[in-house]
C-alpha positions, 0 to 999 in steps of 0.5 A: 563946352557944348550947351545941354538941352532937356527936352521932356517927352522927347521919345516921339512926336514933336519932342523928338523933332525938338531933340534931333534939331538941337543935337544937329547944332551941336547941343548935348541931349537929355531925352526924357520919356516914361518907363513904358517908352524907353525903347522909343526913347533909347532909338531916340538917343541913338538918333541924337548921337548919330548927329554927333551929339552926346545924349542920354535917356532920363526915365522920369515921370513929370507929375512926381516933383521928387522925380522932376528934381532928381531928373534935372540934378542927373542932367546937371551932373551927367553934362555939366550944365543945364541950359535949355529946358523944353517942356514938352511932355503932354497927354489929352483925355477928351470929351465934352464938359458935361460928361468929362470925368474928374479922373480925366480932368486931373490927369491932364492937368496933373501931365500938361501943368503941374509937369511944366511947374515942376520942370520949371521950378527945378530947373530955374535953381540950376539956371540961376546958379549958372546965370542964365538959361533958356526955358521954352514951354509947349502950350497949345492953340487950344490954350489960346482960343480954346476948343470944344471937347478939350476943356481939360487940354485948353484949361491946361495949356492956358496955364502954361501961358500963364507960368510962361508969363509970370516966370519970364518977369521973375526969372529975366534978372537972372539971365534966364528967358521964358517963352512959349510955342503954341502949336495948331494941328501938327501931324503926329500920331494923335492927328494921324488916329483922327476920322478922315472927316475930321481930319478934312474939317481941321484942314478946311480951318487952315490958311495954309492947307496942310498939317503942321510937321513936328519940325515946324515946332522944332525950328521955333523952339531952336530959335528961341533957345539960341543966342539970337533969341537973347532979348525975347522973353515972356513970348507965346508964338502961335504955330498954326499955319493961320486957323480960322477960329 
């Protein structure tokens, strides 16, 4: 039976790239998106099916404990198992600390950090019953090094590292590995929207002289999801082209 992967926030960007990578490797793919991203989510499902994978769209908000639980149950029921969870859903609401609103801080923490807790909490129960599984969390270099103007985002992504390290210790004896990736500047709609001067400054900090591609992150996640990574857990892999910090 094919293994099943659930990727949160997988209608576009890095999440979509992960879905397509795993679909190409024969996984069943559960695409997750919010209601307003339904059209993009359905398109991602069709792309996965074109690669020969079974795929369905599951609309759920990762900030909702209840919706996460319902989605995990629905995915396991639809495909017969939940073998890989990729916690990718994330948002930014940037601003300098002295001017950041409480709303901007709470919104980012709720999606990027509480969302990871919600999904790990529910998915781990299924994986424990299955006696195995893979959880891969998407952190960020901002959570490892910090980044000016992103105190909320950096805090949320540092928290993801904390969840990863602790969950790896708790779940290892149940046959579940928990790892994280920490991408740097990845070429997505978010970086495309930056002013040219900012992009040039960012590029100047990268040893490889280019932005990363979503596929660069997807390749690493696919490795963590694979049988070859069975003895790797509690790790945080930085994928940043070597940023000069």
